[in-house]
N, C-alpha and C positions, 0 to 999 in steps of 0.2 A: 567443150572444154568444158573441163572439172573447174564446178567455180570454188574461188578462192578460200579459204576456213573466213569466219566473222575476225577472231582475233588472232594474231599470229605475235608471240614474242620469239625472237632470237640471238642471245647467245645477250639477252639484257641487265646490264649490272648499273645499279646508281650507288649512290656516293656522295656523303655530305661531309666536307669537308674530309678528316680522316676515318669517320664512320661511314662501313659501307653497310646501308641500309637494304639492301637485294646483289644478289651475286650470279651472275651467267647464269637467268632464269630463259628457258628455253620450253612456249605451247605452243601448239593449235589447237584449238574449238572452230568446230563446226556450228553450223545453224542450226535452234531449235533445241540446244541442249539446257539445261540448268546445273552450271560448275560450280560448287564450292571449290573457295580458297582458306582452307583452314590449317587456321597455327593461335601461338599464342602471343599476346602483344606484344613488337617488338618485332617482331616474325618478319616481319617488310609487305604486308597486305595496301593495308593504305598509300606503302609507297607505290603501291604495285599499278593499285588502280588509278591513285592521280597520274601516273603517266599514260596509262593506256586511255582515260581522259581526257588528254592532251593540257594537264593544268602542268606539269613537269617536265625534261624532258631526260632522254638515260645517258650515265655519263658514257656507257658503254653499249653495242649495239643496235639494235634497227624493234619497231615496233607500228605495223600496219592493222590498224580495226577500216573493215567497211572496204578493204584495199587498199588503204591510205593513210597515213604519214598524220595522227592526232595530234601532233602540232600545227598539221595543213588545214588542219579542217574547219568550212565555212560553214553558215547558218545550215545549211539545208543537210550537213552532213549533223551538226548539233543534236538536227528535230528530231532525227531517226535514233537520241541515248539518251535515256532516263540515268541520272546521274544520283545519287542519294548518298553525301558527307560523313564525314561521325560528328558531328559538332552542325546544332540546327542556326542556320540561315535565311528562315523565315523574318517575318516580323511581329515581333513578339506586343506591339500595340494596336493589332488591325486584329478584325476577329477572322474565329479559324475560319468562315466562311470566306475573307475578303483575301484570305492569302489564297488562298484555290483562285477565288477572278482573277488575283493579281498573277496570278501564272499563268492561268488558263490566257490573259491575255496575251502574254508575251510568245506563246505560241499559236497567237492568232486564234484561237479557237470560236466559231459563232455563237451567238447569242443561245437559238435551240443548242446545238450540243454543246453549245457550255453546262448549262440549269443541267443535263439531261447527265454528263459527267462527272460536274461536282457531284451529287446527289449519291451517282453509281461510287466514286472511288473513298467520301467521308462514310457512308453509310457498311463500304469492305475492312473499313479502319477503325469500326464502331465509332462514330467521330460526327452523327449527323446528327444529335442529339446536343452536342457539346456546340453548333454551326456559330449559336450568337457570340460567346466567350471570346472573349482576347485568351490570345496564343499566351500571352504571360503568367497566364490562369488555369493552364493547364498543367498538371505533372512534364516529368521530366518521360516516361513512355508516353504521356498522350502525345507530347511533344515529336519522339523520335514518331510516332504512329501520321503525323498528321504532315511530317517529311517526305513520310513514304506516297503518301497521297497525291503530294504537288508530282511527286516522279512518274507517278502513273499516271498523271491524269491526262498525257497528248495519247496515252497508249503506245512508249517507244518499241522499236523492234531490239531494242537491245537496253536489258538493262544494268548498270553496274551500281550498288547496292550494297555499303560499306558499316556493315554491321549492322543489319536493318533488323535486330531483335531485342539488342541490348535494352537493359531497362525492362524489358517486358516481363510479365506471369508464366510460367510452361502452360499453362492454357493458351495464353493468346502468342506465343512461341508456333505454336503445334501450329495453329490458324494463319496467321503471316507462315508458317512455308507450306500450311497448304493451297495458299492463294497464288503462292510462289512456282507449285508445281503447274496448279490451273494455267497463269502463262505459259507453262514450258508445253503446256498438252496444244497450247491457241499457237505455238509456232515461235514464240517467243524466243532467244536469247538471254538467259538473265548468270551474270557472274556477280558471283555474291562474298563473300567475308563471314566470317565471324571463326570468333575463339573458343566458341563451346562445338565442341571435337565431335560432341554428340550428335551433332545437327549434320554432320559428314551423311548421314544414311538417307536425306532427303532429297540429298542428290544425286543425276545423274552420271555424274566424273567428280572426283577431287583431285585435288589439288595439297598437299601438305607440307607446308612450309616452318622454317628451322631454321632460326638467325640470319635470313634473308638466302638459304637456299631450297629449294626447290628437291624436297627430299621423298611424294612420289607421286603422280599423277595415274592416277587408273580409276575403275566403277567401281562403289563400296566392296563389291562379294571379293574382289580380285587380288585389291587392298588384305582385306583378313585374310585369305586362304596365304599372300606373301608375305605376312606379318606371322604367320602360324604354320607356316609351312602343309598347310591343307586345309579339312575341314576338323570341323571341333567337335567329339562327340563325351557330356558329361554323362558318369556314373556315382550312383547316390546309394549305399548301401549304408544303415546306421549300423549295422555289424559286421566285424570282419573284413575291413574294405581292403586291408595285404594280399587278399586269397583275390579280389577282384585282380591287385594288379599286378599277383604275380601269372593268374591266367592269361590279362591281357599281351603282358609279356612274351606271352608264345605266339601268340596270332600274327600270322603273315599279313593281317591289314593294315596292321598300329607301327603307327611309324616312329611315334613319341607319346613321351603318358606321365601327366605330373599328376602327384598330391595334393591337391589344392585344401585339405581340411580334415579333420579326420573322419569322417561318413564321405565322402565328394574329392570323384578324381576328372580329370577328362585325360582321352585320347585324341592321338591326332592321324586321322586315315587322309587315304586321298579324294574319295568321296565319300560323304556320309549314308546318301541315299542308298549306293548297292553293299556298305561295310556295315550298316546296322543290321537287318536280318541276320549277316553268317556271325557275328557280332552275342548277336540274344541266345541265337542256337547252340554259340561253342560256349557260353556262360551256361546255360541249360545240361548239357552233357557234363560236367563237372557239379551238375548238383548246385550250384549258382542263381542267386535268384535275387537283383538289384532292387530296391522301390523305385527307382526311375533308372530310364536309361533311352536319352534323347539327342538330338542336336542341338548341340549351344552357337547361340550368335554373339561371339565377345566382345563386351563393351568397345567401343570405338579407341574412348582413352587409353586402355591395353592397347589394340592396333597401333595409333601414334605412336605409343612407346617404344613399341617395339618396332617401329619402318626406322626410329630414329638411333635407338644401341644400335641396326647395322649397318645404316648409314656410316654411324663415325666408326664401323667397325671399319667397313670394308675404304674412307677414306686414312684411316692409319695407316693398310695395309696399304697401298696406291701413296 
């Protein structure tokens, strides 16, 4: 028999009084994937994670995690999960090491395993040198890393991480995502929320949310193609950009063109790998030599904005 997905949300809605935080959300997630739940603050990400962890019940719809309703999880079920909430929930008056040791005791880690894992996770989040400090002495970003270390300590199968990189500098944010991808390669399933839209690039698949609604769910590459209608080729020409525009308009490979500046335009094609040589040859045949001709990957902020606009237009039509 085929194995049930690790996470299933079926037509899930969550209301708080008259406010709808999550609206008709359906997702199915297989094991061993790094899923990014991406969207601005207030889009319903945290509410979704809290429902998946069994902290909140849905107002409508059904949720299954490991084939069970999270509201009915027992201790064994919860031991398979790691949850990083948005807010710091450890003990400010205990040291870094004592906080992690307390969490290790909760999960029943033996003494030998406990000492090894505490050092591993504190080194991972670059807090081993700070292990004797009280948690209250740490900066907000360091407290976030301490909470992440506590979440990773018992090596859970499934991780729910709510904004794990908030408050971190860009270098450490990249390191955290590298750690998460390493866990994915080990077969762990990760469900990560972030309002940093650019973080979507690091995920296996991305769920885009806005105002409680699911806008799209796919791989970053497919979402980019869906937003722009194909692959993007960038042309930079310091002289006579309009001559390049007229030439590209005549090429059958080009589906759309947008002039971005006085010396730069982009062309949408079905397959950049196949179209680039033909476009280069066509430009040369007309005596045009661009300063740069290459495939371009638009930033995910642009992808997100376009997908929201497309979704809103579709809703207005229906």
